[in-house]
N, C-alpha and C positions, 0 to 999 in steps of 0.2 A: 241446818242445812243454809249450803254457804248461801251469799247475796247472786255470786256471778250466776246462780244457775238458772236463776230468773229465764232470761233472754234464753237459755237452750231447753230447757226441761220443765214445760209449763204442765205438765201433764204426768211429769213422769211421777209425783203423788198423789193423785189422784190413780193412774192404773195401778201403780204399787198399793193402796189399798184394796183393792179389791180382790188380788192374788189371795192364797194361802194362809194361816194363820204361822205366823211366824213360827221357828221349830231352833231349838238349838243343840248342837250335835252333841248324841247320849259321851256320859261325862259317869265314872267308877262309883266318880262322890269321897273318896282317900287321897285326890292333888290339895287339898285349902294347906300346906308348910309340912314340915320337917318334926315330927316332935320324940324330945327323949323320952328317957323311964320316969315315971313319976310325972313330967307336964301335963295337969289338968285344965288351963285355961283354954279359955277357946279360944275357938280359928276364929280370927279375922279375915274377910275375904274384904277387900277396897278394889269399888268400881269408881271410873271417870266417863264419864259421860261425855258423845262429843260436842264440837260449839266453837270449833275453828280457833280466833284470836280468844275469846273467851274464857280458853284451855288453861291460860295460861295463872287461873284462880286456882288452877291444882297442885301448881308447882306445891302455891302458898298449904295444903292438907299436904301435902306430902315433910314439906317442914315443919308444920304446927305436928304432927302426928310423930316425930322423930321428938322431938321437942320434950314433947310431953309422955316420950318413951312407951308409946302402943304402934309393938311390933307389928307389922302389917303379911300379913300368912300368905295372898295369892289377892290377883288382881286380874278384871278385866275389864277392856276398856275400846270407845270406841268414837273411833278418827283419834279428832284431836288428843282422846282421853286413848289410843291406841297407841300415840305417841309419846306424848309422857308415860302411861303407865307402862312402858315395852324398854323405855330408857332406863327406868326404877327398877323395872326386877329384873332387867339387865347386869345389875351389879352394879351401877350407879349412885352416888347418895342422893338427898336429897337440896342441899347443896351441888353437887356434881350438873345434876339435871338444871340446877335454875343460868350455873355458867353456862352450861352446850347452848339454852335457851336466849343467853340474852347475845351469845358469840354471833347467830344466825342472823345474813343476812336476809331476812324473810322476802321480802321482794324479788331479788337472785334466787331467793328456793322456787322460789313460783315462775321460774323462764327458765326454759329450758335452753333456747337460744347460747348456743355458745358464744365469751365475748368474741370480739372479731379480732384481737390478735391471736386468739383459740387455733381458729381456723385452719380448712390448707388452703395452700396458695390455690387453686382451683373455686374454692367459695371464694374465697375473697374479690377475686377475678371477674367471679359475675354479680358485683356489686358495678364494675364497668358497663352492664347492659342496665342498670339500674331498674330493676325487678323488682316486683311487691312480692315480700318476703312470704305468704302464706299461697301454697302453690299442692292445689286438691289433685288428685287423684283422676287420672278421665283412661276411658278401655271405652270394651263394648257394651255396657252397659252405661255408658255416662257416666256424670262427675259422679266419682266419690270420695265424700265430706271426713274427717279423721273422727274418730271416736271422741276424739277430746282435743282442748288445747292445748294441753300439756302430755304430756307423754312421762312424765316422774322422772326423768333419766338423772336430773341434779340431786330428788330430795332422796330419789334410795341409793345413789350411792352416801350421801351421803349418811343413812341410813346404815349400810354395810360398815361404817367405818364405827358409826359409834359404839354397835353393835358387835364387833369382832372379836372383843373375847369369852366371848359366848357362840360364836358364830356356827362351829361345829355340836353344837347340842340341837337336835334337830327333835328332840321332845321338849316343848317347852314348860313342861312339870321338871327338867330337870334345870332349870332357870337357877339362879341366888332367889328369885322369889319364882312360883309359878305360877304363868302368865294366861290367858286365851285376849285373844285379838277375835271382835264381832263384823263383817261385810256385810255384802249383802249379793245373796244371788243376781243377779239382773233377770235372770227367764221365766222366778219362779215367783219372787220379791220376799223367800223368807231370809229370817239370816244362818250364815253362818258363822260358825265358830272353830277359829284357828288356834290349834292348841300344839299343833307338830309344824315340819320343815323346814321353810327357812324363815329367821324370824324379821328380816328388815321387811322383808318381801309382805309378810302377812299385817305390819304396822301398815309396809304403802300403802294394800289390798283394801286397809277400812277409811284409810284417805280418799279414796277413789272420790270423788264430787264427781258426779254427775255432768257432763258437759266443760268441763274445767282439767278435770285427770281423769286423762284414760283410762278405763276399765284393766283389771289385773285378771289374766286367764294363772287359774289351779286347781289341777286335778280336772279341765273339762270346762270348770266352771267361770262366767262370768263376773266378774265379782266389782264393787261400786262400795261406795258411802256405808257402813254402817248403819249410819242414825237414822235411813229413810227405813230399816228394817228392828231399830233395838237400840234404842238413844241411850237406855241408860240399862248395860246389863242383870238386870239385878241379880235373872235367875240365875245369868252362866255360873257368876260366885257361888251358887246357894248350891246349886249341880257340884260345885267341886269341891263344895265339901265345909264348908264359911258355916260357922254357928255365929256370928253378928255377924253387919253385913252397913258397910260405912257406903253412902252413896252420894256421889256428889254431882251434881244438873248445874249444868253453866248453859243449857241451850235457848234462844233466844225465844221467852214467854209472844203467845196471841198477842200481835194488834190489835187496835181499837179503830175500824171503821164506822165508817159513815158513806154513806150513794153519792158521799163528790169523790169518793173513791176511785182509784184512774186501775187502768190497764194491770201493772207493776203489779201494786197495792196489792190485788185483788188476789194473781199468782200466785205471791211471794203468802200473802198466808194460808190460802188451799197449800203449797208444800207446805204451809210450817203443823197442817191440823196434822202430815204424819209422825214429827220429828216430838212437837207435845204431845198427841196422844201414846204417841211408842213409851213417851217414857211418864206418865199417866200409870198406863197401866201395870211398869213396873214397882214405878211409889207404891202404889196399891197395892204390893204383898208384902209390904216394910212392916215387920213386927216390931212390939215392944223396944226391944233390947237391940233394934234394930241401931241407927242414925240415918239423917235426911240433912245434907250440907247443903245448902241453897244460897249462893256467896248475893248479896245483891246489887246485880254488875247493872240488871234494868237497861235505858237503854245508853249508858258513856263507855261502855265497851259492847261495839258487834260484833259479830266473827270474821272480817275482818281486816280489824284496828291492829293490825301486828308492831304498830310502833306505838302499842300503850300495854306496853309489859306492865311499865310499876305498877299501871295503877287497876291496872286485873289483875295481881296478886295484890296489893293493899284491899283489892275488896274480898281476892280471898280469904283473908288473913280475919276482915271480918263478919264473915260465915261462918269460919272456924270459933269467935268470939262467943257465938248463941249456945252453939257445944262444948261448950268448955266443964263448967261442972259434973254434967251426965259424962265426956270423955275420961276424965280421968279416972271415974273406974274402973278403964281399961288399960292404967296404967299401971307398968309393971317395975322392982326395982332396978336401977338405975345396973349391976351388975348382971342382973337378970334379962333387964337389956342385949346390953354387951354383948352374954354368952349363947342370950338367941339371935343376934346379928353375925357371928363368929361360927353360931354353926352351923349357916348357911351355904352350900355347895358357893364356892369360890370360883368367879371368873377366872380366865388367864393372865398371869400377871406377863408371858413372856412374849414375844416374836411368833408365829409358828414359821416354823421352816418349812417348804414348801419340798417336793419328791411327787410330784405330776403337776400339771397344765391339760386341758381337759375343754376342747367346744360346745357350746348345746348351739347350733348354727343353724339356723331357720333363714336366712337370710341368700340371697343370691352369687354371694362372693364367696371363694374358695377359702376353704382352712387352712389353708397354704399363706395368702394372702392376708388377711384376718391373722394368721398368729406369728407372722414377718413383724407385725404391727405393736408388740405385746411383749414387754422384758421380761420375762421372768428367771431363773437361772435357777433347775433345780437343783434344791440340796441348797439351799440360802435364803435368813428368812425372807417374807414376803413385806419389799418395798410399797407399802400399799399406796403412799402417795405417791408414787410412780406407779403405779398399777393404776390407778385411777386419773393419769393424764394419758396414760395409752387410749382408755378406754373413750375414756373425752373423744379422743386425737381418730380414733377410729368412728362416734357419735358424730363428728363432724362430717363424717360423708353426705353427711342430710339425709340422709335416705332406709334410715333405720328407728327404728320404734323406740326401741332401747339395746345399752350394751353396758352390763350388768356382769356380776359375780358373785358368788359367795365357795366358802370355804368348806369343803367336808373333809369327813377323814374312813377310809374303806382299807380295810385289810393293816390296820395298822397305823397307814400310810394320809401325809395333810397333801389334799391341793385342791386345789382351783377352778372353778369349772367357769367361765365364761359362757352367758348367751347374749346371743344374738340374733334382735329381733328386728327383724324391718316393717318398714308403715305395711299395715293392713293396705291401705288405697296405692299402692305404684305396682309396677318400678313403670310406669310412666305421670309423668306430672304439666299439669298445666301450670304453664307458665303468662303470668300476666305483666302489663308496666303500662305505664299512662303519664305522658307529657306532657306541659304546658309551660313559656316564655310567652314572654307579654315587655315592654319598655316601658307601659302607657301613652308611646305615640306612635302606635301601628303599626310596630311590627306585634302581632298574636298565634304560635304558634303550638296547636294541642296533635298528639298523634295518641294512639292506640296501640302497644305489644301484646299480640296473642302471638305460643309456640309453646311445645312439649320442651319435657325432657322426657329422654328414659335413661335413668339410671339405676344399676350398672347395664349393659350392654351383654359386657361378659364375666366372669369371674374373679378377672384381675381388673376391676375398677373404671371399665371405659365409660365412657357418657358422646351419649350423640345429643343432638338439639337445632330444632329448630324454630326461626322467631319469627312471625313477618307482620310488617310497622305499616298500620296502616293512617290515611291522616293529613297533613299538608306535606309530612315529609318522611315518604313511604322506604318501607327497605324493605328486605329479607334479608335472611343470617340462616347459614348453614354451618355448623361447626362439632366436629367430634375430637374427643378427649381422649389417648392411650395410655396408660401407666407399662411400664416396658418392663414387663416381668412381674414376678410374684413380691419381691423382695428390693426392690428396684426402685431410685428413686429419681428414676431421669425419665422421662412425658414427650409423649409427640402428641400435637394443638392444629390438625388440620379447617380451615376454616376458607365459605367462597359466600358472597355476600352481590347484595345491591344495594348502593346506596344515592336517596335524591332528596341529599341534604338543601335550605337555604342558605343563602348571603346576603351580606347587602354591602353595595361599593359605596363609600364615604371620602369626605375629601378633609383636608389639614383642619377642617374645623368643625369638624362631626356634623356636616350638614350629611341628606343621602340622595347620594348621582344614583343609584340606579338598587333591582332588587332583582339577585339572580338565583337562579335554580341551578345545582353539579351535578345530575346525573355519574353515579360512576357503579364499576361493579369488575370484580378479581376475585383475587384467591391469597391467603397467604400458610405458613408452612411455618413450622415451630422442633425446634427440639428444646428441652426442658431442661433442666436436677431441679429440685424443689430439695432444702436446707431446712428441715421440718417446716414450722408452721414462721419462721421467722422469713424465706424470700425464696428466691432462684434469681437463676441463672439460664438467659435462656438466649439463641442463633435463628432469628430471622428469614425469612424466603417473601418477600410481597411483591406482588404485582397487580396493577390497577388499571383501568382506560378509562377516563371519562371525556366529558366535554358541559361547556358555561353554557347554559339557557338564561336568555333574557327575558322576565316575569315584564317589569315599568323601568322604564328611565334610557339611562342613557347603554348605547347597544355595546363599548366600547372594546368588550369579553365577550360578544355574542359570540355560535359558533367556534367558540375557543377549546381546539382536543387536544387533548393528552396521553399522555402511557408514562405509569410510574413504573420502575422495576430495580428493587431495594435488598440489602441483606443490612440485620441490625442485628446489634449483639448489646444485651443489656441484663445489670442486676439492681434485683428491686428486693430493697428488705421493707417485710412490713409488719411492723407491728403498730398502728392508726388504732385507734378506739372506734373510729369512723370516718369516713371518707371523704364527707360532705362535712359533718359539723366535729370535730375536731373538740376534743378536750387533754385527752392525754396517749401521748407514743409519740412514733418515731414512723414515719413514711421517707423511704428514702429511694430515689432512681437515679442511676446512672447508662447510657444509651449513647453508641457510637452508630449513626448511620449511613450508611454508601449504598451513592445513586449508580449505575453505569448502563451505558449505553447497552449493553453483550447481555444485561437481567432487563431490558424492553424498557428501560427509559429513555425521556427524548433526551434528556442530559446528563452530566458526569457531573457529581457534586459532595460535596462531606458534611456532616450535621452532627456535632456534641451537645445534646442534652442532662441537664442535670436539677433535681428538682426534690429538695431537700423540709423537711417538714417538723418539727418538734413541738409535743403538746404538752403542758404540765397541770395537773387541776388542783387546785387546793378547797375541797368541800363545793361548794358553790362556783368558785371563779377558777379561771381558768386564764393561761394563758400561752402564747405558740406564736412559732418565728419560723421565719422558712427562707429560704435561695434557694432562686430560678434563674437557672443559664443556659440560652441558646442558643447556638452559633453556628453558622454557614461557614465554608471555604470560599476562596476568594474567585470562585468560579459565579457565572450566575444560575442565581436560580430561579426554576418556575415558579410560579405564581399558585400554583398547585401546592408546592411545598415548601411555604410562606409559611412560620409558625404565626398563629392567630391568635390575639392578646385580646384583651377587654371579662369585663366581670370580676368579680371577689380573687382574691389574693392571685389576680392578673393586670393589673390597672385598673384598680375597681369601679374608675373615672371614664374608660369606657363602653359601651354598649358589648355583650358576650359576642366574639370573633366582627368587631368592629374595624380591627388590623389586620390587617396580613402585615409580618416585616424577617426581614431576611434574619436577625440579630437580636437578643435582647438580652438583659438583666434586672433584674428586680429583687427584691430583698425590704419585705415586710413582716408587722408582727400585728399581734391582737390579743384581744383583751373577750371573753365571754364571759356569761355573769347566766348560770340556770336559774329559771326560770318553774322550773319542775319538772314532776316527768311523769309520762302516763305509760302505765304500763310497763316500764324502764324504759323511752321515750323519753326522750331528753328536747326541749325546750328552750330555746339561749338568746339572750341577746348581746349581739357586741357590734364589733368594731374593727377597723385594720385599720394601717396607717402601712405609707404603699413609698418606698422609691425605687426608682429602677431608669434605666438607660437603655433607648432605640440605635441602633449603628445600621446602617448599610452593608461597610465591607467589611466582611469574616474580620480581619488581622490590626482590625485601625479602631478602635475599639472609641477613640477620639474622637472618630467619624459620627456624631448622634448629640445629641441635647439628654440631661437629665431629667425627668419628669415625676413630678409629686401629687400620689391621690390618696385618697381614705375615703373611710364606709361604715358607714353605719347597716346592719343588717336586723331581724328577725329570724332561725332556724327552726323547725322542726323537725324529726326524724321519724315523719307521721309513718302510717303504716300503709300507704301508696307511693310513699316513696320522699327520696328527701325534700323539702321547702322551706328555699330559703327568700325572702322581701326583703329590698336592703338602697339604699339611696347611693351613692357612687359618685365623688366631685373630686376635679383634678383643677394645678394649679393652674391658674388663666383657662379654665371652661369652665363651661353648664353643666351641673349635675345631671344625674339621672338616677331613675327607680328603676328598679326590674325587679320583673318577679319571678321562678322556678320552681316548678314542680320536677323530682325525677325526671331530670331532664341529663340527659350523661354530655359530660364533659370531656 
């Protein structure tokens, strides 16, 4: 069992140990390989046990069997053994399997969240709210938690691609090598032997680590990791008709504990009872003509050490060495071996031509809405890469458990069946966010955000959000998003909000003059057009009313009331990997704002805004450069519409929002070094150098002075939101410290 199960399922092993004995699906006993007339050699059944990353040793076993010319006639696998065994059974050679194992980005494989550049424009804008990514369901029964951290979307799409040459063979006896995957029925604790259906889904079911990967539903059974019930499925290949069994056990042995053992050590040991006991009971059935291979992995490779493929394979070779003389008796002549391999059913070597597309749609989205996002032309060869990109874009709605596909043959036609499975805990999601700010010099703000997102509210993807912020800066947001039609790239967004941010008034030397609060209320209506996941063009109308209220200090602005009435046209190109800690990609926004009394504003003026950022990563190193240009017309600009500057990449020597200016331009560059990644979340150490100018009159760039700023900082894309701890310095000024967590910028 994977060690990550420990905090999620401490009672799984105990509970399953009390259920009925494991049962394998009935077999007819003649599925272990095809025999030519006169071929009397024994049928060899290969058993590949579960073990996570320790299962890389299976690849060495396959390579050594091929080198010794020992043909495998049937395979049964559990968990990682089902993954390796299923790929081999689909027609890949041992070398092919090794190549695929090496090519996989294993941390990314176990991270279903789409990389930010691939997300929809709507989901990218969620970053502006600085919300915690985890969104449990909420309903009349209270909170509903996902049954696993991962849905396995990325893993399943990968398996569909790798097994595509045999995807239409619904009977696993018809594979180049007959195959069985073993899973566990979560409701009975019994082993479930999968010998038909969708090969990729069967392999994925066997890999369903409880609490980590969500269970797979097959034939009304809830299936999880097969290692819970049958870690080394010797009985399965025996039932298929194997005469000789080669079993490979890569499971983690029991630890040696004493009275000082911690709680998680004890829980892990209890969990291991199930897999170790299951493996032992199966191994005991091996006869004198069978083989047990035990690669001496010890503590050198754990189940989660996916970066130790080479070491695991080397140890796998060592496990085969001890069996060398005995295994030699199973070897056949070189020519005979080639004939045996050639006689196996061949996987397809052509790209299938698709005759039809059908949906298995269990979501709240309409078939028309989903199909409009799937680009498959009947009568054309399947573009697997394009199809998977389409499906990942749909998965990017962030309201679905799985969006996957399978190839089927019906009445001589080949089709694609796309399955769309919604979150079991939707469509109402609890949204949360935490933000705090400190300048270590008197300012410390803490805010908590709580809200509900209903998605979708209609079959064409409408979404409704209500978000309340409590703390030092209370606020309320009501937001409605609506695509305009089933196949349209146009959308509308309407919002009403109340905000009460704090701001500080400083003199030219950075000395605090006063603390103010600026409560305001209003709304915005936006019409936009998305350009795939690259960006959007929007036209918005904005109306707000507010006032300034003094907390402490100089009352110069106390009681100031204002009205905002604006129209804004904006173009956004958003392919940055992270909006707070960018390491790769590009983000660019160009907008023009027009304020008019006819729209409800106090005064009329115009503003032009340009922000460009590009980052490039090379390994752990990343460099970035950006440009900001924000200019107002010559008309007097009221204080509420001045540009607020301060903070990293916004004149880092000033505190965030320390200065309000009518015009500024800033060029900056920076560098980050990735200290490490925690579950695909990056922690960096970085710095910036910033050179800019602030001026008073819109058309007179020379009416100002140049400023040089710099910063060093630590950044972490944490589960509570982006964290930045930094030190900023400006030429001729004092340095400032800054701490921000999940703060909207």
